[in-house]
C-alpha positions as CSV (number, residue, x, y, z in Angstrom):
1,M,-22.8,16.8,-49.2
2,R,-19.9,18.0,-47.1
3,T,-22.2,19.6,-44.6
4,T,-24.2,16.4,-44.2
5,A,-21.0,14.4,-43.5
6,I,-20.0,16.9,-40.8
7,V,-23.4,16.7,-39.2
8,F,-23.3,12.9,-39.3
9,L,-19.8,12.9,-37.7
10,L,-20.9,15.2,-34.9
11,L,-23.9,13.0,-34.2
12,V,-21.7,9.9,-33.9
13,L,-19.3,11.7,-31.5
14,S,-22.1,12.9,-29.4
15,L,-23.5,9.3,-29.2
16,Q,-20.1,8.0,-28.1
17,N,-19.8,10.6,-25.4
18,N,-23.2,9.8,-24.1
19,L,-22.5,6.1,-23.9
20,T,-19.2,6.8,-22.2
21,A,-20.8,9.0,-19.6
22,Q,-23.5,6.3,-19.0
23,N,-20.8,3.7,-18.5
24,I,-18.9,5.9,-16.1
25,K,-22.1,6.6,-14.1
26,A,-23.0,2.9,-13.9
27,D,-19.6,1.8,-13.0
28,S,-18.5,4.6,-10.7
29,I,-17.3,4.6,-7.1
30,F,-17.2,7.9,-5.4
31,W,-14.5,9.1,-3.0
32,D,-15.3,11.0,0.2
33,D,-13.4,14.0,-1.3
34,G,-15.4,14.1,-4.6
35,R,-13.1,12.1,-6.8
36,T,-14.4,9.2,-8.9
37,S,-13.0,5.7,-9.6
38,I,-14.1,3.1,-12.1
39,L,-14.9,-0.4,-10.7
40,S,-13.2,-2.2,-13.6
41,Q,-9.9,-0.2,-13.1
42,L,-9.4,-0.8,-9.3
43,G,-7.0,-3.7,-9.9
44,P,-6.2,-6.5,-7.4
45,I,-7.8,-5.8,-4.0
46,W,-8.1,-7.3,-0.5
47,I,-11.5,-8.0,0.9
48,L,-11.5,-8.0,4.7
49,V,-14.5,-9.9,6.1
50,K,-16.2,-9.9,9.5
51,Q,-16.7,-13.7,9.5
52,G,-14.6,-16.2,7.6
53,S,-11.2,-15.8,5.8
54,D,-10.1,-12.6,4.0
55,K,-9.9,-12.6,0.2
56,K,-6.5,-11.4,-1.0
57,D,-5.4,-10.3,-4.4
58,V,-8.8,-10.7,-6.1
59,R,-10.7,-8.6,-8.6
60,I,-14.2,-7.1,-8.2
61,V,-16.4,-8.1,-11.1
62,E,-19.8,-6.6,-10.0
63,I,-21.6,-5.1,-7.1
64,K,-25.2,-6.1,-6.9
65,K,-26.6,-3.4,-4.6
66,E,-30.2,-4.6,-4.7
67,K,-29.3,-8.2,-3.7
68,G,-26.5,-7.1,-1.3
69,I,-23.9,-9.2,-3.0
70,L,-20.4,-8.5,-4.3
71,V,-19.0,-10.7,-7.1
72,Y,-15.3,-11.2,-7.3
73,E,-12.8,-13.2,-9.4
74,Q,-10.2,-15.4,-7.7
75,E,-7.9,-17.7,-9.7
76,K,-10.1,-17.3,-12.8
77,T,-13.2,-18.4,-10.9
78,L,-16.2,-16.2,-9.9
79,H,-17.3,-16.1,-6.2
80,D,-19.8,-13.9,-4.3
81,I,-19.9,-12.6,-0.8
82,A,-22.6,-10.7,1.2
83,I,-21.9,-7.0,1.4
84,H,-23.0,-6.9,5.1
85,N,-20.2,-9.4,5.9
86,I,-17.5,-7.1,4.4
87,E,-15.6,-5.1,6.9
88,K,-13.7,-3.1,4.3
89,I,-11.9,-3.4,0.9
90,Q,-8.4,-2.2,0.5
91,P,-5.9,-2.0,-2.4
92,G,-3.2,-4.0,-0.6
93,K,-1.5,-4.7,2.7
94,H,-0.6,-1.1,3.5
95,P,-3.5,0.9,2.1
96,L,-3.9,4.7,1.7
97,S,-7.6,4.3,1.3
98,S,-10.4,1.8,1.9
99,M,-13.7,1.0,0.2
100,L,-16.8,1.0,2.5
101,F,-20.5,0.7,1.9
102,Y,-23.5,2.9,2.8
103,P,-26.6,1.2,4.3
104,D,-28.1,0.9,0.8
105,N,-24.9,-1.0,-0.4
106,T,-23.6,1.9,-2.4
107,P,-19.7,1.7,-2.3
108,Y,-17.6,4.7,-1.5
109,I,-13.8,5.2,-0.9
110,K,-12.5,6.8,2.2
111,R,-9.0,8.2,2.8
112,E,-7.1,6.4,5.6
113,Y,-3.5,7.4,6.0
114,F,-1.7,10.6,5.0
115,R,1.8,9.7,6.3
116,L,4.2,8.0,4.0
117,D,7.2,6.1,5.3
118,A,10.2,4.8,3.3
119,L,10.0,1.4,5.0
120,V,6.5,0.6,3.7
121,N,5.2,0.3,0.1
122,Y,1.7,1.9,0.3
123,S,-1.0,1.1,-2.2
124,D,-4.1,3.1,-3.3
125,F,-7.1,2.9,-5.7
126,K,-6.9,4.4,-9.1
127,Y,-9.2,7.4,-9.7
128,I,-10.2,9.5,-12.7
129,S,-8.4,12.8,-12.9
130,G,-10.5,15.8,-14.0
131,I,-13.9,14.0,-14.0
132,A,-16.4,14.9,-11.4
133,I,-19.7,13.0,-11.3
134,R,-22.2,13.5,-8.6
135,S,-23.8,10.4,-7.2
136,T,-27.6,10.1,-7.5
137,Q,-27.7,7.9,-4.3
138,P,-29.0,9.6,-1.2
139,Q,-26.1,10.6,1.1
140,V,-26.3,9.3,4.6
141,Q,-25.4,11.9,7.2
142,K,-22.7,10.7,9.5
143,P,-21.8,12.2,12.9
144,E,-18.6,14.3,12.7
145,I,-15.7,12.6,14.3
146,K,-12.8,14.8,15.3
147,T,-9.4,12.9,15.4
148,E,-6.5,14.3,17.3
149,I,-3.2,13.9,15.4
150,F,-0.5,13.7,18.1
151,G,3.2,13.4,17.4
152,C,5.1,12.7,14.3
153,D,6.7,9.3,15.0
154,T,5.5,6.0,13.4
155,L,4.8,2.6,14.8
156,I,4.3,-0.3,12.4
157,E,2.6,-3.2,14.2
158,E,3.2,-6.9,13.4
159,S,-0.1,-6.9,11.6
160,G,1.0,-4.1,9.3
161,Q,-1.1,-1.4,10.9
162,V,0.6,2.0,10.9
163,R,0.1,4.3,13.9
164,V,1.2,7.9,14.3
165,V,2.4,8.5,17.9
166,K,4.8,10.6,20.0
167,I,7.8,8.5,21.2
168,I,9.0,9.6,24.6
169,E,11.9,7.1,25.0
170,V,13.3,4.2,23.0
171,D,16.2,1.9,23.4
172,S,17.2,-1.7,22.5
173,K,14.7,-3.2,25.0
174,F,11.7,-1.0,25.5
175,I,9.8,1.9,23.8
176,I,7.6,4.4,25.7
177,Y,5.1,6.4,23.7
178,K,1.8,8.3,23.8
179,T,-1.1,8.3,21.4
180,S,-2.6,11.6,22.6
181,G,-1.6,14.5,24.7
182,S,-3.9,13.7,27.6
183,G,-3.6,9.9,27.3
184,P,-1.4,7.5,29.3
185,N,2.1,6.3,28.5
186,Y,2.4,3.0,26.7
187,V,5.4,0.6,27.0
188,K,6.3,-2.1,24.5
189,C,9.2,-4.5,24.1
190,T,11.5,-3.7,21.1
191,N,13.3,-7.1,20.9
192,N,12.0,-7.8,17.4
193,A,11.7,-4.2,16.3
194,G,13.7,-2.3,13.6
195,I,14.3,1.3,14.8
196,T,15.0,4.0,12.2
197,R,15.9,7.5,13.4
198,Y,15.3,10.5,11.1
199,V,16.0,14.2,11.6
200,K,12.7,15.0,13.3
201,C,11.0,11.6,13.9
202,I,11.5,7.9,14.6
203,T,10.0,4.8,13.0
204,V,9.7,1.6,14.9
205,N,8.9,-1.5,12.8
206,F,7.7,-4.4,14.9
207,M,8.5,-7.4,12.8
208,K,6.9,-10.8,13.2
209,P,9.2,-13.3,15.1
210,K,10.6,-15.9,12.8
């Protein structure tokens, strides 16, 4: 009798694990570095669109890959948007990562910024620690793009975009900076900018004029 109960318990646990694994696979979004996120745990996100108005602080409900449609919830109402009209999806105004889509409408998350600054609150997607699930979707080979990281100073544009540059000169009126070693010098007015000097770098925050 005791042996039968133990076998029954093991069968129940095995069934639960299989169901959990199936749910994870069906509701998974894969990172470009091998990590995995669950669609229902992403939290509020921003949908940046190619045409129309952006959708801010909404929740993704479902991604219908076959129909090319993403369903999201906004103010307790369901809406849908064509995936081909989505530029990218990010977890907030200053994202560390963005969600993009392969040609077959399979979502994946790509790392964007690696530099943190005390003046900005960065947001990121949640991911499952310690769980590695390989996607069954065919991977699209992308051309390798080499990015030159130049300088250690930070410019925060009025739009919220963060750029890593090398500042050559900065004062109360103008800033002169370079984005690459072989590139030209750029000059920008600093009338509405907040300038923070650190030990080895400078952060210039271009605030929107009131």
